[in-house]
C-alpha positions in Angstrom: 9.1 52.3 44.5 11.5 51.3 47.1 14.3 53.9 46.2 11.2 56.5 47.0 10.4 54.9 50.3 13.9 54.8 51.5 14.7 58.4 50.4 11.3 59.3 52.3 12.8 57.5 55.4 16.2 59.2 55.2 14.4 62.6 54.8 12.6 61.8 58.1 15.8 61.4 60.1 17.1 64.7 58.6 17.5 67.5 61.2 15.0 69.9 59.7 12.3 67.2 59.7 13.0 65.9 63.2 12.6 69.5 64.8 9.4 69.6 62.9 8.5 65.9 64.1 9.3 66.8 67.6 7.1 70.2 67.4 4.3 68.3 66.2 4.5 65.5 68.8 4.8 68.3 71.5 1.7 70.2 70.3 -0.2 67.2 70.2 0.5 66.0 73.8 0.0 69.6 75.0 -3.7 69.6 73.1 -4.6 66.2 74.2 -3.7 67.1 77.8 -5.6 70.5 77.7 -8.6 68.7 76.2 -8.6 65.8 78.8 -8.1 68.1 81.4 -11.0 70.3 80.3 -13.4 67.4 79.8 -12.8 65.7 83.3 -13.4 69.3 84.9 -16.5 69.4 82.6 -17.6 65.9 83.5 -16.9 66.5 87.2 -19.1 69.6 87.4 -21.8 67.6 85.7 -21.7 65.0 88.4 -21.4 67.4 91.4 -24.4 69.6 89.6 -26.2 66.1 89.0 -25.8 65.2 92.7 -27.4 68.5 94.0 -30.3 68.0 91.6 -30.6 64.3 92.8 -30.5 65.6 96.3 -32.9 68.3 95.6 -35.6 65.7 94.2 -34.9 62.9 96.5 -34.5 64.6 99.9 -31.5 64.9 102.2 -31.7 61.4 103.3 -29.7 60.0 100.1 -26.7 62.7 100.6 -24.2 60.0 101.3 -25.2 57.6 98.6 -25.3 60.5 96.3 -21.8 61.8 97.2 -20.2 58.2 96.7 -22.2 58.1 93.4 -20.7 61.4 92.3 -17.2 60.2 93.4 -17.7 57.2 91.3 -18.6 59.0 88.2 -15.7 61.6 88.6 -13.3 58.9 89.0 -14.9 56.9 86.2 -14.8 60.1 83.8 -11.0 60.5 84.6 -10.0 57.3 83.9 -12.0 57.0 80.9 -10.7 60.5 79.5 -7.0 59.3 80.2 -7.5 55.8 78.4 -9.0 57.7 75.3 -6.0 60.1 75.5 -3.7 57.2 75.7 -5.2 55.7 72.5 
């Protein structure tokens, strides 16, 4: 059983397997990046849309506080997606 593990580890470091490994790592990074950027844009759009909706409901007197809240939500969404992509 140990011989099989040693053979598997030696095959992982062979040039054909290394190229497959690098391609799969690159593809995973691209997919995670595209997904994170798309989700961040979507969540930011929801924050701005929610800000517009809340301002229509509450009135123009709450514009500044709702704008700050939308910024906080957008930044929190971006940080959450970056941390989720890291893990």
